[in-house]
C-alpha positions, 0 to 999 in steps of 0.5 A, a space after each residue: 957376213 953381217 955387220 954388228 949394229 952396235 944398238 944403232 938399228 933405227 937410230 938417226 945419224 947426221 954425218 958432216 962431210 959424208 960425201 967422201 973420205 972418212 965421213 963417207 967411211 962413217 956414213 956407210 958403217 953408220 948405214 951398215 949398222 942400221 942407222 937412218 943416215 943424213 949425209 951432209 956436204 957442200 956439193 949438192 950432186 955428191 950428197 944426192 948421189 951418196 944419199 942413194 947409195 946409202 937409202 939415206 937423205 941428204 942435205 947440201 949447203 954450207 955454214 961459212 960466213 960469207 962476210 968473213 975473210 977467211 970464209 
């Protein structure tokens, strides 16, 4: 069975938190619909694995402010 494309074929998508849970499910659905997916998360190894699995690219990092007590 093929997935519907929803007009996403060749479109770019950036998914944050894409290595697990809802973010991963969204990234997989977008990739299945033909989108070019960039997965992002903090764990570089997981980002690399997920990007390879989905045929996309990955960017690892954190946007937290280390100077902020709640970061």
